[in-house]
C-alpha positions in Angstrom: -24.0 -8.0 14.8 -25.3 -7.1 11.4 -25.8 -9.4 8.3 -22.0 -9.5 7.6 -21.2 -10.6 11.2 -19.6 -7.2 11.9 -20.1 -5.8 15.3 -21.6 -2.4 15.0 -21.4 0.1 17.9 -23.6 3.1 17.2 -22.9 2.7 13.4 -19.1 2.8 13.7 -17.4 -0.5 12.9 -14.2 -1.4 14.7 -10.9 -1.0 12.8 -10.4 -4.8 13.0 -13.8 -5.4 11.4 -13.0 -2.8 8.7 -9.7 -4.5 7.9 -11.3 -8.0 7.8 -14.3 -7.1 5.6 -12.5 -4.6 3.3 -9.7 -7.1 2.9 -12.1 -9.1 0.7 -11.5 -6.5 -2.0 -8.3 -7.5 -3.9 -6.0 -4.7 -4.9 -2.9 -4.3 -6.9 0.3 -3.2 -5.2 2.6 -0.4 -6.2 5.7 1.3 -5.0 5.5 5.1 -5.1 9.0 6.5 -5.6 10.9 9.8 -5.9 14.4 11.1 -5.9 15.3 14.0 -3.7 18.5 14.9 -5.6 20.8 12.8 -3.3 18.9 9.6 -2.8 15.9 7.5 -4.0 12.8 7.3 -1.8 9.8 5.1 -1.8 7.0 3.3 0.0 4.6 0.5 -0.7 1.0 1.5 -1.5 -2.1 -0.6 -2.3 -4.5 2.2 -2.8 -3.7 3.4 -6.3 -6.7 4.1 -8.5 -7.4 5.6 -11.9 -9.5 8.8 -11.4 -9.8 10.6 -14.8 -8.8 10.2 -18.4 -9.2 13.9 -19.3 -7.3 15.3 -17.6 -5.2 12.2 -16.8 -5.3 11.7 -13.0 -4.6 8.9 -10.6 -5.0 8.9 -6.8 -3.2 7.1 -4.0 -3.5 7.2 -0.2 -0.4 7.3 2.0 -0.9 6.8 5.8 -0.4 10.0 7.9 2.1 8.0 9.9 4.3 7.5 6.9 7.7 9.0 7.3 8.4 8.6 3.6 5.5 10.5 2.1 6.5 14.0 3.3 10.0 13.4 1.7 8.4 12.2 -1.6 6.0 15.1 -1.6 8.9 17.5 -1.2 10.8 15.9 -4.1 7.8 16.6 -6.4 8.2 14.2 -9.3 6.9 10.7 -8.6 6.9 7.3 -10.3 4.1 4.9 -9.4 5.7 1.4 -10.0 2.9 -1.3 -10.5 4.5 -4.4 -9.1 4.6 -7.8 -10.8 3.5 -11.1 -9.2 7.1 -12.1 -8.4 7.9 -8.9 -6.6 6.3 -9.6 -3.2 9.7 -9.4 -1.5 10.2 -6.0 -3.0 6.8 -5.0 -1.8 7.7 -6.0 1.8 11.1 -4.2 1.5 9.4 -0.9 0.7 6.9 -1.4 3.4 9.5 -1.3 6.2 9.9 2.1 7.9 13.4 3.5 8.3 15.1 0.8 6.3 17.3 1.5 3.2 14.5 0.5 0.9 16.6 0.7 -2.2 19.3 -1.7 -1.0 19.9 -4.2 -3.8 17.1 -2.8 -5.9 17.6 -2.3 -9.6 16.1 0.9 -10.9 16.6 3.6 -13.6 15.4 7.2 -13.6 12.0 7.7 -15.3 11.6 10.6 -17.7 10.7 12.9 -14.7 13.8 11.7 -12.7 11.9 9.5 -10.2 13.0 5.9 -9.7 11.4 3.4 -12.1 11.9 -0.1 -10.6 13.2 -2.9 -12.8 10.6 -5.7 -13.4 7.6 -3.6 -12.6 4.5 -4.2 -14.8 4.0 -0.5 -15.4 5.5 2.9 -14.6 3.3 6.0 -14.2 5.1 9.4 -13.9 3.1 11.9 -11.9 3.1 15.2 -10.2 1.0 16.0 -7.1 -1.9 18.4 -7.7 -4.0 18.1 -4.6 -4.1 16.5 -1.2 -7.1 15.9 1.0 -7.3 14.9 4.6 -9.0 11.5 5.1 -8.8 10.3 8.7 -5.6 8.4 9.2 -4.6 8.7 5.5 -4.2 11.5 3.0 -5.9 11.2 -0.4 -3.4 12.4 -3.1 -4.6 13.4 -6.6 -1.7 13.3 -9.1 -1.6 14.3 -12.7 -0.1 11.8 -15.1 2.8 13.1 -17.2 3.9 9.9 -18.9 3.3 6.1 -18.6 4.4 2.8 -20.0 3.6 -0.8 -19.4 5.3 -4.2 -20.0 4.0 -6.3 -22.8 3.4 -9.3 -20.5 3.4 -10.3 -16.9 1.0 -10.7 -14.0 0.2 -8.3 -11.2 1.0 -8.7 -7.5 -2.3 -8.7 -5.7 -3.1 -8.1 -2.0 -6.1 -10.0 -0.6 -7.2 -10.8 2.9 -3.8 -9.9 4.4 -1.7 -11.8 2.0 0.0 -11.6 -1.4 -0.9 -13.6 -4.5 -1.3 -13.6 -8.2 -4.0 -13.5 -10.9 -5.3 -16.5 -12.6 -7.5 -16.0 -15.6 
């Protein structure tokens, strides 16, 4: 055991320990969405990060096991929907594999044609520029084309395996 009570075997922490310790870092939650010309597509993602202001880049990390990501990549134009505190049910809906994720979901097309979800705190329109292999995930670097944010509202946060809100 080390100082953080994490069992270390030859310097490689167990996945359960990684999840437990890294779960102490609160993250926002987003739905990455696209439209393939016939239907809307999307998945829940908690690994969205601002990368660069000039040029404007963000990054996100879909799991390699994702069945949605290859379809979104093929569609090209994406919208990153930053979820509001009251959208935890929507977050769960987009996290289920194989389901009709857009059933009952209100959305409009963003300027790039990708789905912009109603009630989201922000919409970031992007195009994929680069993908990098990263173990069981892929690191995606995407160029921002346009973006907008709500005037008010609170973010949906993920912390230690659960959802919650932000209190100032």
